[in-house]
SELUM-328147 format. One record per residue (C-alpha): x negated, y, z negated; residue number from 1; residue in three letters. Coordinates in nm, 4 decimals. Example, Ala and Ser with C-alpha at 12.3 -4.5 7.8 and 13.67 -1.06 7.14 Angstrom:
SELUM-328147
((-1.2300 -0.4500 -0.7800) 1 'ALA')
((-1.3670 -0.1060 -0.7140) 2 'SER')
This chain:
SELUM-328147
((-1.1277 -0.9358 2.4040) 1 'MET')
((-1.1822 -0.5681 2.3179) 2 'GLU')
((-0.8398 -0.4767 2.4603) 3 'LYS')
((-0.6777 -0.7331 2.2295) 4 'GLU')
((-0.8562 -0.5879 1.9274) 5 'PHE')
((-0.7669 -0.2329 2.0317) 6 'GLU')
((-0.3986 -0.3323 2.0497) 7 'LYS')
((-0.4268 -0.5077 1.7116) 8 'PHE')
((-0.5846 -0.1948 1.5625) 9 'PHE')
((-0.3211 0.0402 1.7036) 10 'ASN')
((-0.0344 -0.1872 1.5991) 11 'ASP')
((-0.1531 -0.2382 1.2411) 12 'ASN')
((-0.3522 0.0631 1.1241) 13 'GLN')
((-0.0474 0.2427 0.9779) 14 'HIS')
((0.0672 -0.0674 0.7943) 15 'LEU')
((-0.2776 -0.1150 0.6402) 16 'LEU')
((-0.2940 0.2540 0.5504) 17 'PHE')
((0.0338 0.2437 0.3589) 18 'ARG')
((-0.0715 -0.0614 0.1620) 19 'ILE')
((-0.4209 0.0657 0.0817) 20 'VAL')
((-0.2920 0.4106 -0.0088) 21 'ASN')
((-0.0560 0.2441 -0.2555) 22 'GLY')
((-0.3651 0.1229 -0.4386) 23 'TYR')
((-0.6114 0.4099 -0.4157) 24 'VAL')
((-0.3611 0.6996 -0.4005) 25 'LYS')
((-0.5929 0.9086 -0.1862) 26 'ASP')
((-0.5164 0.9549 0.1837) 27 'ARG')
((-0.8745 1.0138 0.2998) 28 'GLU')
((-1.0105 0.7249 0.1004) 29 'LEU')
((-0.7305 0.5014 0.2283) 30 'ALA')
((-0.8234 0.5943 0.5871) 31 'LYS')
((-1.1873 0.5048 0.5153) 32 'ASP')
((-1.0910 0.1681 0.3690) 33 'ILE')
((-0.8696 0.0919 0.6704) 34 'VAL')
((-1.1592 0.1726 0.9031) 35 'VAL')
((-1.3890 -0.0533 0.6987) 36 'GLU')
((-1.1274 -0.3269 0.7110) 37 'THR')
((-1.0884 -0.2972 1.0854) 38 'MET')
((-1.4657 -0.3064 1.1251) 39 'TYR')
((-1.4732 -0.6353 0.9359) 40 'ILE')
((-1.1872 -0.7646 1.1499) 41 'VAL')
((-1.3710 -0.6566 1.4648) 42 'TYR')
((-1.6881 -0.8375 1.3555) 43 'GLU')
((-1.4860 -1.1573 1.3034) 44 'ARG')
((-1.2440 -1.1004 1.5903) 45 'TRP')
((-1.3365 -1.4190 1.7788) 46 'HIS')
((-1.2202 -1.6197 1.4724) 47 'GLN')
((-0.9308 -1.3990 1.3677) 48 'ILE')
((-0.7658 -1.3874 1.7078) 49 'VAL')
((-0.7132 -1.7657 1.6804) 50 'LYS')
((-0.5392 -1.7404 1.3420) 51 'MET')
((-0.1692 -1.8000 1.3068) 52 'LYS')
((-0.1247 -1.4766 1.1097) 53 'ASN')
((-0.4112 -1.2406 1.1798) 54 'SER')
((-0.2225 -0.9429 1.0362) 55 'VAL')
((-0.1922 -1.1151 0.6976) 56 'ALA')
((-0.5669 -1.1765 0.7059) 57 'TYR')
((-0.6324 -0.8065 0.7735) 58 'ALA')
((-0.3913 -0.7075 0.4951) 59 'VAL')
((-0.5743 -0.9345 0.2523) 60 'ARG')
((-0.9107 -0.7823 0.3486) 61 'ILE')
((-0.7694 -0.4303 0.3040) 62 'ALA')
((-0.6212 -0.5111 -0.0375) 63 'ILE')
((-0.9472 -0.6668 -0.1517) 64 'ASN')
((-1.1457 -0.3618 -0.0336) 65 'ARG')
((-0.9060 -0.1294 -0.2193) 66 'ALA')
((-0.9290 -0.3362 -0.5382) 67 'LYS')
((-1.3074 -0.3442 -0.5107) 68 'LYS')
((-1.3124 0.0352 -0.4827) 69 'PHE')
((-1.0865 0.0725 -0.7871) 70 'LEU')
((-1.3002 -0.1674 -0.9898) 71 'LEU')
((-1.6176 0.0216 -0.8958) 72 'ASN')
((-1.4477 0.3496 -0.9862) 73 'LYS')
((-1.3432 0.2102 -1.3230) 74 'LYS')
((-1.6973 0.0902 -1.3926) 75 'ILE')
((-1.8407 0.4287 -1.2936) 76 'LYS')
((-1.5901 0.6060 -1.5183) 77 'ASN')
((-1.7020 0.3988 -1.8143) 78 'VAL')
((-2.0713 0.4729 -1.7610) 79 'PHE')
((-2.0593 0.8202 -1.6071) 80 'PHE')
((-1.7365 0.9696 -1.7397) 81 'SER')
((-1.9019 1.2916 -1.8479) 82 'ASP')
((-2.0509 1.3459 -1.5006) 83 'MET')
((-1.7411 1.2841 -1.2899) 84 'GLN')
((-1.4627 1.5224 -1.2084) 85 'GLU')
((-1.1101 1.4027 -1.2590) 86 'ASP')
((-0.9497 1.4399 -0.9185) 87 'VAL')
((-0.5979 1.3245 -0.8529) 88 'GLU')
((-0.4503 1.2840 -0.5131) 89 'SER')
((-0.1139 1.1317 -0.4279) 90 'SER')
((0.0400 1.0095 -0.1109) 91 'TYR')
((0.2901 1.2406 0.0576) 92 'ARG')
((0.5379 1.1469 0.3265) 93 'LEU')
((0.5595 1.3809 0.6223) 94 'GLU')
((0.9343 1.4165 0.5802) 95 'ASP')
((0.9714 1.7813 0.4797) 96 'GLU')
((1.3471 1.7530 0.4261) 97 'THR')
((1.3010 1.5751 0.0937) 98 'ILE')
((1.2598 1.8023 -0.2031) 99 'ASP')
((0.8959 1.7831 -0.3171) 100 'LYS')
((0.9778 1.7203 -0.6815) 101 'GLU')
((1.2090 1.4315 -0.6026) 102 'ILE')
((0.9590 1.2871 -0.3593) 103 'PHE')
((0.6810 1.3139 -0.6171) 104 'ASN')
((0.8997 1.1405 -0.8726) 105 'TRP')
((0.9799 0.8586 -0.6282) 106 'ILE')
((0.6136 0.8281 -0.5332) 107 'ASN')
((0.5058 0.8017 -0.8961) 108 'ILE')
((0.7809 0.5504 -0.9667) 109 'SER')
((0.6784 0.3286 -0.6750) 110 'ILE')
((0.3147 0.3437 -0.7809) 111 'ASN')
((0.4120 0.2314 -1.1322) 112 'GLU')
((0.5586 -0.0934 -0.9966) 113 'LEU')
((0.3509 -0.4079 -0.9945) 114 'ASN')
((0.1406 -0.4793 -0.6864) 115 'GLU')
((0.3821 -0.7131 -0.5084) 116 'ASN')
((0.6923 -0.5035 -0.5759) 117 'GLU')
((0.5135 -0.1904 -0.4523) 118 'ARG')
((0.3887 -0.3600 -0.1351) 119 'ASN')
((0.7298 -0.5058 -0.0510) 120 'VAL')
((0.9090 -0.1732 -0.1032) 121 'ILE')
((0.6511 0.0188 0.1019) 122 'LEU')
((0.6697 -0.2319 0.3864) 123 'LEU')
((1.0501 -0.2565 0.3804) 124 'ARG')
((1.1415 0.1094 0.3290) 125 'ASP')
((0.8300 0.2784 0.4633) 126 'GLY')
((0.7567 0.0635 0.7668) 127 'ASP')
((1.1108 -0.0713 0.8213) 128 'ASN')
((0.9917 -0.4303 0.8353) 129 'LEU')
((1.2379 -0.7160 0.7975) 130 'LYS')
((1.2134 -0.9378 0.4916) 131 'PHE')
((1.0981 -1.2256 0.7122) 132 'GLU')
((0.8138 -1.0133 0.8521) 133 'GLU')
((0.7074 -0.9054 0.5039) 134 'ILE')
((0.7091 -1.2642 0.3804) 135 'ALA')
((0.4881 -1.3710 0.6684) 136 'GLU')
((0.2588 -1.0732 0.6268) 137 'LEU')
((0.2081 -1.1108 0.2519) 138 'LEU')
((0.2146 -1.4922 0.2636) 139 'LEU')
((0.5109 -1.5124 0.0254) 140 'LEU')
((0.8383 -1.7050 0.0344) 141 'ASN')
((1.1329 -1.5164 0.1820) 142 'LEU')
((1.3307 -1.5496 -0.1425) 143 'SER')
((1.0331 -1.4125 -0.3386) 144 'THR')
((1.0130 -1.1086 -0.1122) 145 'VAL')
((1.3844 -1.0384 -0.1530) 146 'LYS')
((1.3568 -1.0776 -0.5305) 147 'THR')
((1.0553 -0.8471 -0.5498) 148 'LEU')
((1.2386 -0.5848 -0.3415) 149 'TYR')
((1.5527 -0.5998 -0.5547) 150 'ARG')
((1.3580 -0.6020 -0.8825) 151 'ARG')
((1.1459 -0.3043 -0.7780) 152 'GLY')
((1.4473 -0.1046 -0.6642) 153 'LYS')
((1.6285 -0.1793 -0.9914) 154 'LEU')
((1.3284 -0.0612 -1.1944) 155 'LYS')
((1.3256 0.2668 -1.0022) 156 'ILE')
((1.7032 0.3068 -1.0376) 157 'LEU')
((1.6909 0.2462 -1.4142) 158 'LYS')
((1.4093 0.4983 -1.4506) 159 'LYS')
((1.6143 0.7483 -1.2456) 160 'TRP')
((1.9160 0.6989 -1.4735) 161 'GLU')
((1.7018 0.7534 -1.7845) 162 'VAL')
((1.5507 1.0711 -1.6346) 163 'GLU')
((1.8937 1.2072 -1.5418) 164 'ASN')
((2.0306 1.1370 -1.8903) 165 'GLU')
((1.7663 1.3733 -2.0306) 166 'LYS')
((1.8999 1.6594 -1.8188) 167 'PHE')
((2.2663 1.5998 -1.9048) 168 'LYS')
((2.2144 1.6687 -2.2756) 169 'MET')
């Protein structure tokens, strides 16, 4: 049973990281949330292993943990804003061939998309998953996944065109 969980962990930790990092925008925090998620999965492993889509269940736990963190952070900011430092951290791909400014712009643009569009684009382009796999993972219809992907890409493209128009003048 532990070998099965270990395989599950190794196969899915990067996927969970990418999704969680899309929410919290902090690599170390995202790693912590993934570990917490996997701990929850491990505690419930005897039930989860029997599920039809155990990966989707883990993704849902991870998303909920990330949202809970963001909600707690928002509440703390309201009550303790004068005591907290404003620290920003953004996700960076390890691909050093991409110009940092362009990558930062793309990263910001993806993070500005709505939750479903962002998740679909990260899973499709970042993890090279097929649309069918994404639909199963996120518990969405295949046509919805394709629409979210296209809509998200178009939003980024339109923003890119607007940004480039500024530099042509």
